[in-house]
C-alpha positions as CSV (number, residue, x, y, z in Angstrom):
1,M,115.1,103.0,39.7
2,K,112.7,99.9,38.6
3,V,109.2,99.3,38.0
4,L,106.5,96.3,37.8
5,V,104.4,96.9,35.1
6,V,101.2,94.0,35.2
7,E,99.7,94.6,31.7
8,D,97.9,91.9,28.8
9,E,98.0,94.4,25.8
10,A,101.0,94.6,23.2
11,A,100.3,97.7,22.5
12,N,99.9,99.2,25.7
13,I,102.9,97.6,26.7
14,Q,105.2,99.3,23.7
15,A,103.7,102.0,24.9
16,A,105.0,102.0,28.0
17,K,108.2,100.8,26.9
18,E,108.3,104.4,25.3
19,A,107.7,106.1,28.1
20,F,109.6,104.8,30.5
21,A,112.8,104.1,28.1
22,S,112.3,108.4,27.9
23,L,112.2,108.5,32.1
24,G,115.2,106.6,32.3
25,V,113.4,104.0,34.2
26,E,113.9,100.4,33.9
27,A,110.3,98.9,33.5
28,I,110.2,95.3,33.8
29,F,106.7,93.5,32.1
30,A,104.7,91.0,33.4
31,S,101.9,89.9,31.3
32,S,100.1,86.9,33.4
33,L,99.8,86.2,37.3
34,E,102.1,83.9,36.7
35,E,104.6,85.6,35.2
36,A,104.5,88.8,38.2
37,E,104.5,86.0,41.1
38,D,107.4,84.9,39.5
39,L,109.2,88.6,39.1
40,L,108.1,89.6,42.7
41,A,109.3,85.9,44.1
42,A,113.0,86.9,42.2
43,Q,113.3,91.0,42.1
44,D,112.8,94.2,44.2
45,F,110.7,96.3,42.9
46,L,110.8,100.8,43.2
47,A,107.1,100.4,43.0
48,A,104.2,98.6,40.5
49,I,101.6,99.7,38.0
50,V,99.0,97.1,37.8
51,D,96.1,96.7,35.3
52,L,93.0,95.1,37.4
53,N,92.1,92.5,34.0
54,F,94.4,90.4,33.0
55,L,95.6,86.6,32.5
56,R,96.1,84.0,35.3
57,S,98.6,82.4,33.1
58,A,99.6,82.1,29.2
59,G,96.7,80.9,27.1
60,K,93.6,81.7,29.4
61,A,90.9,84.4,29.0
62,P,91.5,87.7,31.3
63,E,90.2,88.0,34.9
64,K,89.8,90.8,37.4
65,L,93.4,89.8,39.2
66,G,94.9,92.9,40.0
67,G,93.9,92.1,43.4
68,V,95.5,89.0,43.7
69,V,99.2,91.0,42.2
70,S,98.7,93.9,45.3
71,E,98.3,91.7,48.1
72,T,101.9,90.3,47.4
73,L,102.8,93.9,46.6
74,N,101.7,95.2,50.1
75,K,103.3,92.2,51.8
76,K,106.7,93.2,50.0
77,G,106.2,96.9,50.9
78,V,106.4,98.2,47.2
79,P,104.0,101.3,46.4
80,H,101.6,100.6,43.8
81,V,98.6,101.7,41.5
82,Y,95.8,100.3,39.3
83,V,95.3,101.9,36.1
84,S,92.4,100.2,33.7
85,S,91.0,101.4,30.9
86,Y,87.3,100.9,30.2
87,L,84.6,102.4,27.7
88,H,81.6,105.3,28.4
89,G,79.4,107.5,26.0
90,G,81.5,106.0,23.7
91,R,84.8,107.1,24.4
92,S,87.9,105.2,26.0
93,W,88.9,106.3,29.4
94,T,91.6,105.4,31.3
95,K,91.6,105.4,35.3
96,L,94.2,105.7,38.0
97,G,93.2,104.3,41.4
98,L,94.6,102.8,44.5
99,F,93.7,98.8,45.5
100,E,93.3,99.5,49.4
101,F,90.3,101.9,48.5
102,T,89.4,100.4,45.2
103,Q,88.8,103.9,44.3
104,E,89.2,105.9,41.6
105,I,92.2,108.6,41.8
106,E,92.2,110.3,39.1
107,R,90.4,110.0,35.6
108,L,93.3,110.1,32.9
109,F,91.6,111.0,29.4
110,E,94.6,109.3,27.2
111,S,94.2,105.5,26.2
112,K,96.6,103.3,27.7
113,D,98.1,103.1,24.4
114,N,99.6,106.1,24.1
115,P,103.4,106.7,26.2
116,I,101.7,109.9,28.0
117,L,99.6,107.9,29.7
118,W,102.0,106.2,31.4
119,Q,104.4,108.8,32.0
120,K,101.7,110.8,34.1
121,V,101.0,107.6,36.3
122,W,104.9,107.5,36.5
123,N,105.0,110.9,37.3
124,W,102.0,110.9,40.0
125,L,103.7,107.9,41.8
126,L,107.0,110.0,42.4
127,D,105.3,112.6,44.1
128,V,102.4,110.7,45.8
129,Y,105.3,107.8,47.3
130,N,108.2,110.4,47.2
131,L,109.9,107.2,45.1
132,R,113.1,109.4,44.9
133,E,113.8,109.3,48.4
134,V,112.7,105.9,48.9
135,E,115.1,104.9,46.5
136,A,118.3,106.8,47.8
137,A,116.7,105.8,52.4
138,K,117.4,101.9,50.2
139,D,120.7,102.9,49.1
140,R,121.6,104.3,52.1
141,Y,120.7,101.5,54.0
142,E,122.5,99.3,51.7
143,R,125.7,100.9,52.2
144,N,125.5,101.3,55.7
145,V,123.8,97.9,56.9
146,G,125.7,95.6,53.6
147,K,122.6,94.0,52.6
148,P,119.5,94.8,50.6
149,F,116.6,96.5,53.2
150,E,113.7,94.0,53.2
151,P,110.7,95.4,54.9
152,P,109.6,93.7,58.4
153,D,106.6,90.5,58.8
């Protein structure tokens, strides 16, 4: 299984790497819009986890770009969620949500620099989108048709 993670904070990336390694999931990281677009053009992903605010390109200030990546993921038929941290009442909160509804699904109390948060988000994606079956179906398609599945335009 391969997941795209769009995140620009080094501590959060390290925590996500630890989490996905412990789960046996191949995680590919992009820290900017430019990197995410390049990876999506070159590779297929089973799912994606996207920060709401990150860099357009190296050396730029963070912007609210999660929706831009979400549009590309929708076109490619890749299930995805956003994970964003914020401060409230002197405490750091992390929220999980769907771009389509721009609403919070679940408030997760771990911060993004905690591998447990990334494990919880991945398990949520696995369950809600039935990713194990999706991956198995794509594998069957490729075996039977002789080429990778591509969603229709």
